[in-house]
Each structure stands twice: as structure tokens, then as C-alpha cells.
C-alpha positions in Angstrom: -113.9 -9.8 -70.2 -112.9 -13.5 -70.0 -110.3 -15.4 -72.0 -109.4 -19.0 -72.4 -105.9 -18.4 -70.8 -107.6 -17.7 -67.5 -109.6 -21.0 -67.4 -108.7 -23.3 -64.6 -109.2 -26.8 -66.0 -109.1 -28.3 -62.5 -111.9 -26.1 -61.3 -114.9 -28.2 -60.2 -117.4 -25.8 -61.8 -115.9 -26.5 -65.2 -116.3 -30.2 -64.7 -119.8 -29.8 -63.3 -120.9 -27.7 -66.3 -119.5 -30.4 -68.7 -122.0 -32.8 -67.2 -124.9 -30.5 -66.5 -125.1 -29.4 -70.2 -125.4 -33.2 -71.1 -127.7 -34.5 -68.5 -131.4 -33.7 -68.5 -131.8 -34.8 -64.8 -129.0 -32.4 -63.6 -130.5 -29.5 -65.7 -133.9 -30.2 -64.2 -132.4 -30.0 -60.7 -130.6 -26.7 -61.5 -133.3 -24.4 -60.2 -134.5 -26.6 -57.4 -131.3 -28.1 -55.9 -128.3 -26.0 -56.9 -126.7 -26.4 -53.5 -127.0 -30.3 -53.8 -125.4 -30.2 -57.3 -122.7 -28.0 -56.1 -121.9 -30.3 -53.2 -122.0 -33.4 -55.5 -119.3 -31.8 -57.7 -117.2 -30.4 -54.8 -117.6 -26.8 -55.6 -115.9 -24.3 -53.3 -118.1 -21.8 -51.4 -116.8 -19.0 -53.7 -117.7 -21.0 -56.8 -121.2 -21.8 -55.5 -121.8 -18.2 -54.5 -120.7 -16.8 -57.9 -123.1 -19.2 -59.6 -126.0 -18.5 -57.2 -125.4 -14.8 -57.5 -125.3 -15.2 -61.4 -122.1 -13.1 -61.5 -120.1 -13.5 -64.7 -117.1 -11.5 -63.6 -116.6 -13.5 -60.5 -117.0 -16.8 -62.4 -114.4 -15.8 -64.9 -112.1 -14.6 -62.2 -112.4 -18.0 -60.5 -111.3 -19.7 -63.7 -114.7 -20.8 -65.1 -114.3 -21.3 -68.9 -115.8 -18.4 -70.7 -117.8 -20.8 -72.8 -119.6 -22.1 -69.7 -120.5 -18.7 -68.2 -123.4 -17.9 -70.7 -124.5 -21.5 -70.3 -124.7 -21.1 -66.6 -126.9 -18.0 -67.1 -129.1 -19.8 -69.6 -129.8 -22.4 -67.0 -131.3 -19.7 -64.8 -133.0 -17.6 -67.5 -133.5 -19.8 -70.6 -132.2 -19.1 -74.1 -135.2 -17.3 -75.4 -135.4 -13.5 -75.6 -131.7 -12.9 -76.1 -132.0 -9.2 -76.5 -130.5 -6.2 -74.9 -133.0 -6.3 -72.2 -132.6 -10.0 -71.4 -132.0 -11.1 -67.8 -128.8 -12.8 -68.8 -127.4 -9.7 -70.4 -128.3 -7.6 -67.4 -126.0 -9.9 -65.3 -123.1 -9.1 -67.7 -124.0 -5.3 -67.5 -123.8 -5.4 -63.7 -120.5 -7.4 -63.7 -118.9 -5.3 -66.4 -120.2 -1.7 -66.1 -117.2 0.0 -67.8 -117.1 -2.5 -70.8 -120.9 -2.2 -71.1 -120.7 1.6 -71.3 -118.0 1.4 -74.0 -120.0 -1.1 -76.0 -123.2 1.0 -75.7 -121.3 4.1 -76.8 -119.9 2.3 -79.8 -123.4 1.0 -80.7 -124.8 4.5 -80.4 -122.0 5.8 -82.7 -122.6 3.1 -85.3 -126.3 3.8 -85.3 -125.6 7.5 -85.9 -123.6 6.8 -89.0 
């Protein structure tokens, strides 16, 4: 999946997330005015669409810091019910099908031992 070396420190999404995490007013607007927030921080169309589409792989491929990706998903889905059936985890499963299959197979093997 992602790694810190692929992070683009100049990417507007990274700056935006730094502020959104700390500002209750920005967090409150997240679900009602995401296009406005994206415009205020100068996100590219690709950045905005990756966030809107809740796509962890595209976000990481664009250079979003891997620490911010789950935080972005939490803004959409909340932090409760972090289980294998959570909406946030489903985003990762769609974005990383091969990695998910390997992880699930490993979990099944571990449960069998």
C-alpha cells in the first residue's frame, strides 16, 4: 500500500488535512461543502475526485500522506465500528483487491492454527 517516501509534501490535500483535523468548523463542512473546502485549499480536480470517491489507492498514488488517508475516510464514515465490515475498510478492499485477498487468506490460515 502506501509509504511515507511517496508522500508529496507540496500536495494541497496534505495541507488541507492538516487544518481540517484541527478545525471543527472545517470538519463540520466536510459532508456539506467538500467542493468549497477543496477550492479554498487549491486542490486539483484529481485530488478532489479521489477524496470525493473515497479512493485510498488514488489518494496515495497522488502523494497524500498515508496517515491522512484513513483520516479522510473517518470524516466520511466516522471512527466507530472499526471492524472488517466497516465502510472505511470496504474502501480499502475495493482499492487494494489483491492485498486484501492476501490478508484475508493469511487471517484464515492463522485462525486455522
